[in-house]
Backbone bond lengths (Angstrom), bond angles and torsions (degrees), N, CA, C in turn:
res aa  C-N    CA-C-N  psi(-1)  N-CA   C-N-CA  omega(-1)  CA-C   N-CA-C  phi
1 M - - - 1.444 - - 1.519 108.21 -
2 G 1.322 115.72 129.11 1.446 120.80 -178.39 1.524 112.02 -82.34
3 R 1.314 113.72 175.02 1.467 119.49 179.74 1.518 112.04 -63.11
4 D 1.346 116.39 -41.02 1.463 120.06 -179.36 1.519 111.07 -63.40
5 E 1.321 116.87 -41.54 1.469 120.76 179.65 1.522 110.80 -65.95
6 A 1.320 117.28 -41.90 1.463 120.77 179.46 1.523 110.47 -65.22
7 G 1.320 117.34 -40.18 1.462 121.01 177.53 1.513 111.80 -65.23
8 A 1.335 116.65 -39.42 1.461 120.36 179.12 1.530 110.91 -66.28
9 I 1.320 116.54 -40.00 1.466 120.33 178.64 1.521 109.84 -66.21
10 R 1.324 117.09 -41.90 1.463 121.26 178.49 1.529 110.97 -62.99
11 D 1.343 116.68 -42.11 1.467 120.62 177.98 1.524 111.28 -64.03
12 T 1.322 116.03 -40.43 1.462 120.17 178.82 1.520 110.84 -64.02
13 E 1.323 116.54 -43.72 1.471 120.10 178.55 1.527 111.07 -64.72
14 L 1.340 117.33 -38.26 1.451 121.07 177.91 1.525 110.61 -63.48
15 E 1.324 117.32 -42.52 1.469 120.82 178.28 1.521 111.11 -64.31
16 K 1.334 117.35 -39.25 1.465 120.45 177.66 1.522 110.76 -63.80
17 D 1.341 116.56 -42.28 1.470 119.99 178.60 1.528 110.95 -64.37
18 R 1.317 117.28 -42.10 1.458 120.37 178.20 1.525 110.81 -61.78
19 A 1.322 116.29 -43.06 1.466 119.68 179.88 1.524 110.91 -64.54
20 R 1.336 116.85 -43.30 1.475 120.41 179.95 1.516 111.75 -62.18
21 Y 1.329 116.26 -50.58 1.461 119.78 -176.44 1.527 111.78 -71.63
22 G 1.312 117.44 -32.35 1.466 119.67 174.68 1.514 111.56 -65.02
23 L 1.329 115.67 -44.69 1.462 119.93 177.45 1.522 110.78 -65.02
24 L 1.316 117.18 -39.38 1.465 121.05 177.26 1.531 110.57 -61.54
25 A 1.320 117.07 -42.40 1.466 120.64 178.59 1.527 111.19 -62.93
26 V 1.329 117.06 -40.47 1.461 120.75 179.13 1.530 110.53 -66.13
27 V 1.324 117.37 -45.14 1.464 120.97 -178.94 1.530 110.59 -64.30
28 V 1.328 117.78 -45.61 1.470 120.93 179.80 1.531 110.26 -63.35
29 S 1.322 117.33 -41.76 1.463 120.58 178.09 1.525 111.61 -63.15
30 N 1.333 116.30 -43.51 1.462 119.98 178.50 1.525 111.32 -63.13
31 L 1.325 117.03 -40.45 1.465 120.09 177.42 1.531 111.13 -65.25
32 A 1.322 117.38 -38.88 1.464 120.77 178.20 1.532 110.60 -64.59
33 I 1.328 116.49 -42.70 1.467 120.24 178.14 1.526 110.37 -62.67
34 A 1.335 116.45 -43.96 1.464 120.39 179.04 1.529 110.96 -63.15
35 A 1.330 117.17 -41.30 1.469 120.47 179.83 1.523 110.93 -63.96
36 V 1.324 117.62 -43.63 1.455 120.94 178.81 1.528 110.17 -63.91
37 A 1.325 117.50 -39.80 1.466 120.73 178.26 1.524 111.20 -64.36
38 V 1.331 117.34 -43.23 1.467 120.82 179.66 1.529 110.19 -63.71
39 V 1.313 117.27 -45.70 1.468 120.50 179.28 1.528 109.82 -64.32
40 G 1.321 117.26 -40.58 1.462 120.32 178.31 1.512 112.41 -62.56
41 V 1.325 117.13 -43.57 1.468 120.99 178.29 1.523 110.28 -65.31
42 W 1.305 116.72 -40.65 1.462 121.00 -179.03 1.524 111.07 -64.54
43 R 1.342 116.53 -38.41 1.467 120.62 -177.35 1.536 112.96 -78.70
44 L 1.336 117.85 -14.43 1.467 119.93 -176.81 1.528 112.80 -81.05
45 D 1.281 119.41 -11.05 1.461 124.79 176.03 1.522 113.95 51.38
46 G 1.321 117.25 46.75 1.455 120.59 169.01 1.507 117.45 90.00
47 D 1.309 120.60 10.15 1.463 121.27 175.64 1.529 107.26 -76.79
48 K 1.335 115.18 97.61 1.468 120.87 -169.25 1.527 113.57 -63.10
49 A 1.300 118.29 -36.87 1.467 120.44 -178.65 1.524 110.86 -64.20
50 V 1.314 117.01 -41.44 1.457 120.44 -179.48 1.529 110.25 -74.09
51 I 1.332 116.74 -36.84 1.470 120.31 178.57 1.527 110.48 -60.79
52 V 1.315 116.54 -42.96 1.468 120.30 178.55 1.526 109.89 -61.74
53 G 1.312 117.37 -42.12 1.461 120.69 178.19 1.518 112.68 -62.91
54 V 1.332 116.31 -42.94 1.473 120.47 179.61 1.521 110.48 -64.63
55 L 1.330 117.54 -45.02 1.464 120.73 -178.93 1.532 111.56 -67.91
56 T 1.314 116.59 -36.96 1.470 119.84 177.38 1.526 110.86 -65.10
57 A 1.314 116.39 -43.66 1.462 120.06 178.72 1.520 111.45 -64.52
58 A 1.333 117.03 -40.47 1.464 120.66 179.04 1.524 110.74 -64.81
59 F 1.335 116.99 -44.43 1.461 120.37 179.23 1.524 110.57 -62.39
60 T 1.320 116.94 -42.82 1.466 121.04 179.43 1.527 111.08 -62.86
61 A 1.324 117.04 -42.25 1.466 120.58 -179.94 1.526 111.21 -65.09
62 V 1.330 116.65 -44.76 1.473 120.32 -179.25 1.526 110.36 -64.79
63 S 1.326 117.38 -46.65 1.466 119.02 -177.90 1.531 111.56 -67.61
64 S 1.323 117.69 -37.75 1.472 120.14 179.02 1.526 111.38 -66.18
65 L 1.312 116.43 -43.61 1.461 120.98 -179.80 1.533 111.15 -63.37
66 T 1.311 115.80 -45.33 1.466 120.19 -179.09 1.526 111.04 -66.66
67 T 1.326 117.31 -43.75 1.460 121.03 179.51 1.522 111.25 -64.14
68 A 1.316 117.11 -40.05 1.469 120.44 178.72 1.523 110.54 -63.06
69 Y 1.330 117.26 -44.54 1.460 119.97 179.61 1.527 110.81 -61.53
70 L 1.332 116.46 -48.22 1.467 119.40 -177.63 1.528 111.40 -65.41
71 G 1.323 117.36 -37.48 1.462 120.28 178.22 1.515 112.41 -66.23
72 I 1.320 116.33 -45.21 1.464 120.39 178.77 1.519 110.42 -63.94
73 K 1.310 117.70 -40.06 1.457 121.59 179.71 1.533 110.94 -65.17
74 A 1.323 116.73 -41.62 1.464 120.31 179.29 1.525 111.28 -64.37
75 V 1.326 117.02 -44.31 1.471 120.48 179.34 1.525 110.09 -65.41
76 S 1.323 117.18 -40.01 1.458 121.11 179.06 1.525 111.10 -62.79
77 N 1.321 116.65 -44.19 1.465 120.45 179.23 1.527 111.38 -64.50
78 T 1.327 116.37 -41.13 1.463 120.15 179.37 1.523 111.00 -64.92
79 A 1.326 116.70 -44.94 1.462 120.46 179.70 1.521 111.02 -63.27
80 R 1.307 116.40 -39.23 1.464 120.50 179.85 1.524 111.23 -65.92
81 S 1.329 116.82 -42.62 1.461 119.24 -179.51 1.522 111.29 -67.98
82 I 1.335 117.88 -35.15 1.464 120.02 177.41 1.527 110.02 -69.48
83 A 1.331 116.91 -40.60 1.461 120.29 -179.57 1.523 111.63 -64.91
84 L 1.326 117.09 -33.30 1.459 120.77 179.98 1.524 112.64 -85.64
85 G 1.341 116.23 -4.55 1.458 119.19 178.70 1.512 113.48 85.60
86 D 1.334 118.07 10.31 1.458 120.41 179.31 1.518 111.99 -87.81
87 G 1.324 116.72 -17.13 1.457 121.44 -174.01 1.514 111.14 -86.47
88 P 1.327 115.03 -177.79 1.465 119.18 179.33 1.519 110.91 -65.72
89 S 1.284 114.54 148.83 1.459 120.14 -178.70 1.516 110.04 -69.60
90 R 1.326 116.36 144.61 1.452 120.36 179.87 1.531 110.93 -88.43
91 R 1.315 117.15 -7.62 1.453 119.93 178.35 1.512 109.85 -76.24
92 H 1.309 115.23 143.98 1.451 119.99 176.83 1.527 107.60 -91.93
93 P 1.311 117.42 136.45 1.469 118.58 179.38 1.533 110.27 -66.42
94 E 1.303 114.19 147.93 1.458 119.84 178.91 1.522 108.66 -68.38
95 P 1.319 117.14 135.75 1.464 118.31 178.61 1.522 109.90 -67.53
96 A 1.299 114.96 147.49 1.464 120.03 179.72 1.523 108.80 -68.83
97 A 1.314 115.78 146.65 1.465 120.52 179.02 1.527 108.39 -65.47
98 P 1.324 117.51 140.82 1.465 119.03 179.57 1.524 109.54 -65.10
99 P 1.307 116.35 148.68 1.470 117.92 -179.13 1.522 110.96 -65.18
100 A 1.310 115.10 146.70 1.462 120.28 -179.58 1.525 109.61 -67.50
101 P 1.320 116.61 143.05 1.480 117.72 178.38 1.526 109.64 -66.40
102 P 1.325 115.64 150.32 1.473 117.66 -178.83 1.539 110.64 -63.99
103 A 1.293 114.67 146.34 1.460 119.84 179.78 1.507 109.77 -67.18
104 Q 1.350 115.79 141.72 1.476 119.26 -179.75 1.514 108.53 -83.52
105 R 1.293 113.17 142.33 1.458 119.30 -178.68 1.532 108.73 -91.45
106 T 1.277 114.15 132.96 1.473 119.24 174.08 1.500 108.30 -115.16
107 S 1.312 117.50 128.90 1.464 118.71 -179.61 1.484 112.43 -115.66
């Protein structure tokens, strides 16, 4: 195995570790937010206006955190594939030459 292959394998393993731990951080954070929301609702003893506010805030936090992680991960993957040359080319194709005008008939 050459140096380039070993470096590529190391980079791949590093990306897998980043994805795993990033996803783990998002899941643990979402569970913590859900736990705090459940405890908050339980401790409010039926005050519906406040319960709605707590649940709305918890839902917003969970969805924002998850969307941010997925968006950052998608952009990171796209940038990495373009940098490695696996992505779409940034060059624009040359436009096709316009068709030649029809020859004029002389009689």
